[in-house]
C-alpha positions in Angstrom: 3.7 15.8 52.1 6.1 13.0 51.5 8.7 12.7 54.2 12.3 13.7 53.5 15.4 11.9 54.5 17.4 13.6 57.2 21.2 14.1 57.3 23.3 11.7 59.4 25.7 12.6 62.1 28.6 10.3 62.3 29.2 10.0 66.0 26.9 8.5 68.6 26.0 4.9 69.1 23.5 2.3 67.9 21.8 0.5 70.7 19.2 -2.2 71.0 16.2 0.1 71.4 14.1 -2.4 73.4 10.9 -0.6 72.3 9.2 -3.8 71.5 8.5 -4.4 75.2 6.0 -1.5 75.5 5.5 -0.2 72.0 2.1 -1.9 71.5 0.7 -1.0 74.9 -2.1 1.6 74.5 -2.2 4.5 77.0 -4.0 3.6 80.2 -4.9 6.1 83.0 -3.4 5.2 86.3 -5.8 5.5 89.2 -4.7 8.4 91.4 -2.9 7.6 94.7 -4.2 8.4 98.2 -1.7 11.2 98.4 0.5 13.0 96.0 3.8 14.8 96.7 4.5 17.7 94.3 8.0 19.1 94.2 8.4 22.9 93.7 11.6 22.2 91.7 10.2 20.4 88.6 11.9 22.5 86.0 15.1 24.3 85.1 15.3 27.6 86.9 14.2 28.9 90.3 11.8 26.7 92.4 8.1 27.8 92.5 6.8 29.6 95.5 3.8 28.1 97.4 0.5 30.0 97.3 -1.4 27.5 99.5 -1.1 26.6 103.2 -1.5 23.4 105.2 -5.2 22.7 105.7 -6.3 24.4 102.4 -8.8 22.6 100.2 -7.7 22.5 96.6 -9.1 21.3 93.3 -7.4 19.3 90.6 -5.7 21.8 88.3 -5.6 24.5 90.9 -2.5 26.6 91.2 -0.5 25.7 94.3 2.8 27.3 93.6 3.6 30.4 91.5 6.6 30.7 89.2 9.4 32.7 90.8 10.8 34.9 88.0 11.2 34.5 84.2 12.9 31.1 84.2 10.6 29.2 86.5 7.3 27.4 86.2 4.0 27.1 88.0 2.9 24.0 89.9 -0.7 22.7 90.0 -2.6 20.2 92.2 -2.9 16.9 90.4 -5.8 15.7 92.6 -8.5 17.5 94.6 -8.2 17.3 98.4 -6.5 18.8 101.4 -3.0 20.2 101.6 -1.5 17.9 104.3 2.1 19.2 104.4 4.6 21.7 102.9 8.2 21.0 103.6 11.6 19.6 102.5 12.2 16.1 101.2 14.8 14.4 99.2 14.0 13.9 95.5 15.0 11.1 93.2 18.4 12.7 92.6 19.2 13.1 96.2 18.6 16.9 96.2 16.7 18.6 99.0 13.5 20.3 97.7 10.3 21.6 99.0 7.2 19.4 98.4 3.5 20.1 98.8 1.6 17.0 99.9 -2.1 16.7 99.0 -4.4 14.1 100.5 -6.7 12.9 97.8 -10.4 13.3 98.6 -11.4 11.1 95.6 -13.7 13.7 94.2 -11.4 15.0 91.4 -13.1 18.4 91.3 -11.5 20.2 88.4 -10.4 23.8 88.2 -9.8 25.0 84.6 -7.3 27.7 83.7 -8.8 31.2 83.8 -9.3 33.5 80.9 -9.8 33.2 77.2 -7.2 32.4 74.6 -6.9 34.0 71.2 -5.6 31.0 69.2 -4.4 33.3 66.4 -2.4 35.7 68.6 1.2 34.8 69.6 1.2 36.8 72.8 -2.1 35.2 74.0 -0.7 31.7 73.3 2.6 32.4 75.1 0.7 33.7 78.1 -1.4 30.5 78.2 1.6 28.3 77.9 3.2 30.1 80.9 0.0 30.1 82.8 -0.4 26.3 82.4 3.1 25.6 83.8 4.3 23.8 80.7 7.9 22.7 80.5 9.9 20.7 78.0 8.7 17.1 78.5 11.6 15.4 76.7 13.6 15.5 79.8 15.2 18.9 80.2 12.1 20.5 81.8 13.0 24.0 80.5 10.0 26.4 80.8 8.3 26.4 77.4 7.0 30.0 77.8 10.7 31.1 77.8 11.6 28.9 74.9 8.8 30.3 72.7 10.1 33.8 73.5 13.6 33.7 71.9 15.7 36.8 72.0 16.8 36.3 68.4 14.5 35.9 65.4 13.7 32.3 64.4 12.2 30.8 61.2 11.9 27.1 62.0 10.1 25.0 64.6 11.4 21.5 64.9 9.3 18.9 66.7 11.3 16.1 68.3 9.6 12.8 67.5 12.8 10.8 67.5 12.4 9.3 71.0 15.8 7.8 70.7 16.1 6.7 74.3 15.8 2.9 74.5 12.7 1.4 76.2 10.7 4.6 76.2 7.5 4.6 74.0 5.3 7.3 75.6 5.9 9.8 72.8 5.3 7.0 70.2 1.9 6.3 71.8 1.0 10.0 71.7 1.9 10.2 68.1 -0.2 7.1 67.3 -3.2 7.7 69.6 -3.3 11.5 69.8 -2.1 12.5 66.3 -4.6 15.3 65.7 -4.2 16.7 69.2 -0.4 16.7 68.9 -0.6 18.5 65.5 -3.0 21.1 67.0 -0.5 21.8 69.7 2.3 22.0 67.1 0.2 24.6 65.2 -0.2 26.7 68.4 3.5 26.6 69.0 4.1 27.7 65.4 1.8 30.6 65.9 3.4 31.5 69.2 6.8 31.6 67.5 5.6 33.4 64.4 7.3 31.0 62.1 6.2 29.5 58.7 8.3 26.3 58.7 7.6 23.3 60.9 9.7 20.1 60.7 8.8 16.9 62.5 11.8 14.6 63.0 10.9 11.0 63.4 13.3 8.0 63.5 12.8 5.4 60.8 11.9 2.7 63.4 8.4 4.4 63.6 7.1 4.1 60.1 3.5 4.3 61.2 4.1 7.7 62.9 5.9 8.9 59.7 2.9 7.9 57.6 0.4 9.7 60.0 2.3 13.0 60.1 3.0 12.9 56.3 -0.8 13.5 55.8 -0.6 17.1 57.1 0.4 19.5 54.3 1.6 22.2 56.7 4.2 19.9 58.3 7.5 18.7 56.8 8.4 15.2 58.1 12.1 14.3 58.2 13.0 10.6 58.5 15.9 10.2 60.8 18.3 7.3 61.0 18.3 5.2 64.1 21.2 6.6 66.0 21.6 7.7 69.6 21.4 10.6 70.6 19.4 11.5 67.5 17.0 13.4 69.9 19.7 15.7 71.2 18.8 19.3 70.1 22.0 20.0 68.2 22.0 16.6 66.5 18.4 16.9 65.6 18.8 20.4 64.2 21.7 19.3 62.0 19.9 16.2 60.7 16.7 18.1 60.0 18.1 21.3 58.6 21.8 20.9 58.0 22.5 23.8 60.4 25.2 23.5 63.1 24.7 25.1 66.5 28.1 26.4 67.6 29.4 25.6 71.1 28.1 28.0 73.6 25.2 29.0 71.4 21.5 28.2 71.5 19.3 26.7 68.8 17.6 30.1 68.3 21.0 31.5 67.2 20.6 29.5 64.0 16.9 30.3 63.7 15.5 27.1 65.2 13.4 26.2 68.3 13.0 22.5 69.2 10.0 21.2 71.1 9.0 17.7 72.2 5.9 15.7 71.1 4.6 15.5 74.6 5.1 19.3 75.1 3.0 19.9 71.9 0.3 17.7 73.4 0.4 19.7 76.7 0.0 22.9 74.7 -3.0 21.6 73.0 -4.6 20.7 76.3 -3.8 24.1 77.8 -5.4 26.0 74.9 -8.3 23.8 73.9 -9.2 22.2 77.3 -8.0 25.0 79.7 -6.0 22.3 81.4 -2.8 23.0 83.3 0.1 20.5 83.2 -0.5 18.2 86.2 -0.3 14.8 84.5 1.6 13.2 81.7 2.1 9.9 79.8 5.1 7.9 80.8 6.4 4.4 80.0 6.9 1.6 82.5 9.2 -1.0 81.0 12.1 -3.3 81.5 12.5 -7.1 81.9 12.0 -6.9 85.7 8.5 -5.6 85.7 5.6 -8.0 85.3 3.4 -5.8 83.0 4.8 -3.1 80.7 2.6 -0.2 80.2 2.2 3.4 78.9 0.4 5.3 81.6 -1.3 8.7 82.1 0.0 9.5 85.6 -0.7 12.3 88.0 2.3 14.4 88.9 3.6 13.5 92.4 2.7 9.8 92.2 5.0 7.4 94.1 6.9 5.0 91.9 5.7 2.1 94.2 2.1 2.8 93.2 2.9 2.8 89.5 4.9 -0.4 89.9 2.1 -2.1 91.8 -0.4 -1.2 89.1 2.0 -2.9 86.6 1.9 -6.2 88.5 4.9 -5.5 90.7 8.6 -6.2 90.2 10.1 -9.6 89.4 12.6 -11.3 91.7 15.5 -10.5 89.4 15.1 -6.7 89.8 18.6 -5.1 89.8 17.8 -1.4 89.3 15.0 1.1 89.1 15.7 4.0 86.6 13.9 7.3 86.4 13.7 8.1 82.7 15.6 6.3 80.0 18.7 4.0 80.5 21.0 6.5 78.8 20.1 9.8 80.4 18.0 8.7 83.3 19.0 8.2 86.9 19.1 5.0 89.0 17.1 5.5 92.2 17.7 3.9 95.6 14.0 3.5 96.4 10.5 3.2 95.0 9.3 5.8 97.5 10.2 8.7 95.2 7.6 10.5 93.1 7.0 11.5 89.5 7.6 15.0 88.2 6.5 16.9 85.0 9.5 15.6 83.1 9.3 11.9 84.3 9.2 10.1 80.9 9.7 6.6 82.2 10.2 4.2 85.1 12.4 1.2 84.1 12.8 -1.9 86.1 15.9 -3.6 84.9 17.4 -7.0 85.6 21.1 -7.9 85.9 21.3 -8.7 82.2 20.2 -5.2 81.3 22.5 -3.2 83.6 26.2 -3.1 84.3 26.9 -3.7 88.0 30.7 -4.0 87.5 33.1 -1.9 89.3 35.0 0.5 87.0 38.6 -0.4 86.2 41.4 2.0 85.1 41.1 3.8 81.8 43.0 1.9 79.1 43.3 5.0 76.8 41.4 3.3 74.0 39.8 6.5 72.9 36.4 4.9 72.1 34.6 7.5 74.2 36.0 10.3 72.1 35.1 8.4 68.9 31.4 8.2 69.8 31.0 11.6 71.5 28.3 13.5 69.4 29.8 16.8 70.7 33.3 15.9 69.6 34.7 16.2 73.2 37.4 14.3 75.0 35.4 12.4 77.7 38.5 10.6 79.0 40.1 14.0 79.9 36.9 15.1 81.6 37.0 11.8 83.7 40.7 12.1 84.5 40.8 15.8 85.5 37.5 15.6 87.5 38.9 12.8 89.6 42.1 14.8 90.1 40.0 17.8 91.2 41.2 20.0 88.3 37.8 21.1 87.1 39.2 23.9 84.9 41.3 21.4 82.9 38.2 19.2 82.6 36.6 22.0 80.7 39.7 23.4 78.9 41.0 20.0 77.7 37.8 17.9 77.9 35.1 20.4 77.1 32.9 19.5 79.9 30.6 22.5 79.8 29.6 21.5 76.2 28.7 18.0 77.2 25.0 17.1 76.7 25.3 14.1 79.2 23.9 11.7 76.6 25.9 8.8 78.1 27.3 7.4 74.9 30.8 7.5 76.3 29.9 5.5 79.4 27.9 3.0 77.3 30.9 2.3 75.0 33.6 2.3 77.7 35.2 -1.1 78.1 36.5 -0.1 81.6 33.0 0.9 82.7 34.2 4.4 83.8 31.6 6.6 85.5 32.1 9.3 83.0 28.7 10.9 83.1 28.7 11.1 86.9 32.0 12.9 86.7 30.6 15.3 84.1 27.8 16.2 86.5 30.3 16.7 89.3 32.6 18.9 87.2 29.8 21.1 85.9 28.6 21.6 89.5 32.1 22.5 90.8 32.6 24.9 87.9 29.3 26.7 88.7 30.4 27.0 92.4 33.8 28.4 91.3 32.1 31.0 89.2 29.9 32.1 92.1 
């Protein structure tokens, strides 16, 4: 089916996508580390609860932590070996979380998921998705089993193949190298949701992917303009369907559910290979790493092991980023470990990052002009610094912010707007409690 042209949202920004650095690097499997550290907080919702103890022998793919409630997700061993420790550690964002440390025995004994799956039955597929611990792999890490069980009727599944974050090419490589597997996962998601219409949104800078997915008659491919954040749920829904998701509402309220390319691939593996989500493809890129790669990495792998496999860092390394440069987080050390939603590790030099100290806002309004959610980022910034978090929401609209970073990117004063968004949201949650 020939691809359709998507609508265009007028806000957002156009960045240098930097995808040429790793775009042509085929997926390689990273050799597993001697130990892995698996966080029990790898998803939105409550942390998982350990079901193993120190000294236990585990197999790769074995359940080591059970979901705690509806909005939670299971955690699985990514190597076989011995549970060496269970305890608190700081994660890449500075939060204290419980980690399970497994010492790799080098055997890689595999434990498949239990039970049979009826591939034509929605409930059976939903159960397997939850059983496998699958979460949204585009960055949000929302439990997929919850997302495919919407409270309101839906009629459209939208697959996010935009991959609009600069540098990241892991989804691109999955689309190119694992096309049939991704499509199979999409069909399982379609059956789980009980919908007839599937739209795959792909930015025009990936013409080979568009051509591949056009060959499937049961999919509608929508060509998206290169615009950041095209991969944002609300922006993607509008560009693919023309529907607008109101503030405070969910995609399901307009009849849509959005899933990521990597999530569809994980669903395929869970159903056809009885494999839990304990590894994923991520991108290692940036001008300060010696070898750029797209790697299949075990969850809980230390950044330093990944960087070493890529030839190490160059002398001009200025910053390590977990994820993409727009919505990712700079980290203070390479000792941190990957999680389910780790889509990239970027090693950036001084030309690629801004190390300037912020200066006072000059009231240029550029942040508001590019905000895809039509908010007032300058007011969020001002009132958060003043400690007036209610005004940051009432006048700035902070609770509707998707934290895309377009405002900070365009700001001539280099204001730390996104950081203040995160602070304001956290303070408002505390106030509500």
